[in-house]
C-alpha positions, 0 to 999 in steps of 0.5 A: 774149067775150060781145060778140064771140061774139054778132055772128055774123051780126047785124052790129055795130050790131045787137049794140050796140043789143041790149046797150044794150036789155038794159041799159035793160030791167035798169034797169026791172027794178031798180024792182020790189021783189021779194025773191028769197031772204034776200040777193038782191032783184030790184034786185041781179039786175037791176043785175048783169045791167045792168052786164054788158050795159053793159060788153059794149056798151062792149067791143063799141063799142071793138072796132068803133071799131078796125074803122072806122078806117083803118090809118094813123089807127088808133092816134090814133083808138084813143088818143082813144077810150080817153082820152074813155072815161077822162074820161067815167068820171072825170066820171061819179063826180061826177054825184051831187055835181052833183045835190046842188048843184041840189037 
């Protein structure tokens, strides 16, 4: 909902870049060690904001892919896009294991 509402007049690419920049900004904000209250820290808030921005970017790019594809090829392109996203999410969980192997 956030990604489709924010494309108003700015265009698809600029909106995706905006969400990615918000994710990068939240990564840098997560490095600050500030206690907001008893349970919340700046790291928690920044990670929540960053996760939301990256999820909005993913949804936005997924919808933008369907607009780029011609009608005759749209089904195949969307299934390849979905498949590569699932493979990426599967491989992403093993990055820490690769880090432990190289360390």
